[in-house]
TILOMAR-103177 format. One record per residue (C-alpha): residue in three letters; chain; x, y, z. Coordinates in Angstrom, 1 decimal, always signed. Example, Ala and Ser with C-alpha at 12.3 -4.5 7.8 and 13.67 -1.06 7.14 Angstrom:
<aa: Ala ch: A X: +12.3 Y: -4.5 Z: +7.8>
<aa: Ser ch: A X: +13.7 Y: -1.1 Z: +7.1>
***
This chain:
<aa: Met ch: A X: +0.0 Y: +0.0 Z: +0.0>
<aa: Lys ch: A X: +1.4 Y: +3.3 Z: -1.1>
<aa: Ser ch: A X: +1.5 Y: +6.1 Z: +1.6>
<aa: Val ch: A X: -0.4 Y: +9.3 Z: +1.0>
<aa: Cys ch: A X: -0.2 Y: +12.6 Z: +2.8>
<aa: Lys ch: A X: -2.7 Y: +12.7 Z: +5.7>
<aa: Tyr ch: A X: -3.2 Y: +16.5 Z: +5.2>
<aa: Cys ch: A X: -3.6 Y: +16.9 Z: +1.4>
<aa: Gly ch: A X: -3.8 Y: +13.4 Z: +0.1>
<aa: Gly ch: A X: -0.7 Y: +13.9 Z: -2.1>
<aa: Lys ch: A X: +1.5 Y: +11.1 Z: -3.2>
<aa: Gln ch: A X: +4.8 Y: +12.9 Z: -3.4>
<aa: Leu ch: A X: +6.3 Y: +11.8 Z: -0.1>
<aa: Val ch: A X: +9.9 Y: +11.9 Z: +0.9>
<aa: Arg ch: A X: +11.2 Y: +9.7 Z: +3.7>
<aa: Trp ch: A X: +12.6 Y: +11.7 Z: +6.7>
<aa: Gly ch: A X: +14.0 Y: +9.1 Z: +8.9>
<aa: Gly ch: A X: +12.4 Y: +5.8 Z: +10.0>
<aa: Arg ch: A X: +8.7 Y: +6.6 Z: +10.3>
<aa: Arg ch: A X: +8.6 Y: +10.3 Z: +9.3>
<aa: Arg ch: A X: +7.4 Y: +11.4 Z: +5.9>
<aa: Tyr ch: A X: +7.5 Y: +14.9 Z: +4.2>
<aa: Cys ch: A X: +5.0 Y: +16.0 Z: +1.7>
<aa: Ser ch: A X: +6.4 Y: +18.5 Z: -0.8>
<aa: Pro ch: A X: +3.1 Y: +19.9 Z: -2.2>
<aa: Cys ch: A X: +1.7 Y: +20.9 Z: +1.2>
<aa: Asp ch: A X: +5.2 Y: +21.4 Z: +2.9>
<aa: Arg ch: A X: +4.3 Y: +19.4 Z: +6.0>
<aa: Ser ch: A X: +5.8 Y: +16.4 Z: +7.7>
<aa: Phe ch: A X: +4.0 Y: +13.6 Z: +9.6>
<aa: Arg ch: A X: +4.6 Y: +10.2 Z: +11.2>
<aa: Val ch: A X: +3.3 Y: +7.0 Z: +9.6>
<aa: Pro ch: A X: +2.0 Y: +4.1 Z: +11.7>
<aa: Lys ch: A X: +4.5 Y: +1.5 Z: +12.7>
<aa: Ala ch: A X: +4.2 Y: -1.7 Z: +10.6>
<aa: Gly ch: A X: +4.4 Y: -5.3 Z: +11.9>
<aa: Arg ch: A X: +3.3 Y: -7.3 Z: +14.8>
<aa: Lys ch: A X: +3.2 Y: -5.8 Z: +18.3>
<aa: Pro ch: A X: +5.7 Y: -7.4 Z: +20.7>
<aa: Ser ch: A X: +4.2 Y: -9.9 Z: +23.1>
<aa: Arg ch: A X: +4.3 Y: -8.7 Z: +26.6>
<aa: Gly ch: A X: +6.0 Y: -10.7 Z: +29.3>
<aa: Arg ch: A X: +2.9 Y: -10.6 Z: +31.4>
<aa: Asp ch: A X: +0.8 Y: -12.3 Z: +28.8>
<aa: Met ch: A X: +3.5 Y: -14.9 Z: +28.2>
<aa: Tyr ch: A X: +3.8 Y: -15.6 Z: +31.9>
<aa: Leu ch: A X: +0.1 Y: -15.6 Z: +32.8>
<aa: Leu ch: A X: -1.7 Y: -16.8 Z: +29.7>
<aa: Asp ch: A X: +0.9 Y: -19.1 Z: +28.1>
<aa: Arg ch: A X: +2.1 Y: -20.3 Z: +31.5>
<aa: Ser ch: A X: +5.7 Y: -19.9 Z: +30.4>
<aa: Thr ch: A X: +8.6 Y: -19.8 Z: +32.9>
<aa: Tyr ch: A X: +10.7 Y: -16.7 Z: +33.5>
<aa: Arg ch: A X: +13.8 Y: -18.4 Z: +32.1>
<aa: Arg ch: A X: +11.9 Y: -19.4 Z: +28.9>
<aa: Ile ch: A X: +10.6 Y: -15.9 Z: +28.4>
<aa: Gly ch: A X: +14.1 Y: -14.5 Z: +29.0>
<aa: His ch: A X: +15.5 Y: -16.9 Z: +26.4>
<aa: Lys ch: A X: +12.9 Y: -15.9 Z: +23.8>
<aa: Lys ch: A X: +13.3 Y: -12.1 Z: +24.4>
<aa: Lys ch: A X: +17.1 Y: -12.4 Z: +24.9>
<aa: His ch: A X: +17.0 Y: -10.9 Z: +28.4>
<aa: Ser ch: A X: +18.0 Y: -12.3 Z: +31.8>
<aa: His ch: A X: +15.3 Y: -14.1 Z: +33.8>
<aa: Ile ch: A X: +15.8 Y: -11.5 Z: +36.6>
<aa: Ala ch: A X: +15.0 Y: -8.7 Z: +34.2>
<aa: Ile ch: A X: +11.9 Y: -10.6 Z: +33.0>
<aa: Ile ch: A X: +10.8 Y: -11.1 Z: +36.7>
<aa: Lys ch: A X: +11.0 Y: -7.3 Z: +37.3>
<aa: Asn ch: A X: +9.2 Y: -6.4 Z: +34.1>
<aa: Val ch: A X: +6.4 Y: -8.9 Z: +34.7>
<aa: Gln ch: A X: +5.9 Y: -7.6 Z: +38.3>
<aa: Lys ch: A X: +5.9 Y: -4.1 Z: +37.0>
<aa: Glu ch: A X: +3.2 Y: -5.0 Z: +34.4>
<aa: Ile ch: A X: +1.1 Y: -6.9 Z: +36.8>
<aa: Lys ch: A X: +1.1 Y: -4.2 Z: +39.5>
<aa: Pro ch: A X: -1.7 Y: -2.0 Z: +38.0>
<aa: Ile ch: A X: -4.1 Y: -5.0 Z: +37.5>
<aa: Ala ch: A X: -6.9 Y: -5.1 Z: +40.1>
<aa: Thr ch: A X: -7.0 Y: -8.2 Z: +42.3>
<aa: Pro ch: A X: -10.2 Y: -9.9 Z: +43.4>
<aa: Thr ch: A X: -9.8 Y: -8.4 Z: +46.9>
<aa: Asp ch: A X: -9.8 Y: -4.9 Z: +45.4>
<aa: Trp ch: A X: -13.2 Y: -5.7 Z: +43.8>
<aa: Leu ch: A X: -14.5 Y: -6.7 Z: +47.2>
<aa: Lys ch: A X: -13.3 Y: -3.5 Z: +48.9>
<aa: Lys ch: A X: -15.1 Y: -1.4 Z: +46.3>
<aa: Thr ch: A X: -18.6 Y: -2.8 Z: +47.2>
***
């Protein structure tokens, strides 16, 4: 799919870096959406796939200690069942 300018619809675009494009007719630059799959989150891999910290670390090429810290950081904002009971 060919990119078009989001302001004027022109097709004369110039790449300005990785995701930035410049439209010469309207003299504006803008960012295009990132292509590809979104990276899987360690939290989802740990909770849903029931994968171990070491296995996730091996897949993402990080240490298992870094994965533990990241998963705990991602899980922290999730409400627990006791939080639901406190609200009622």
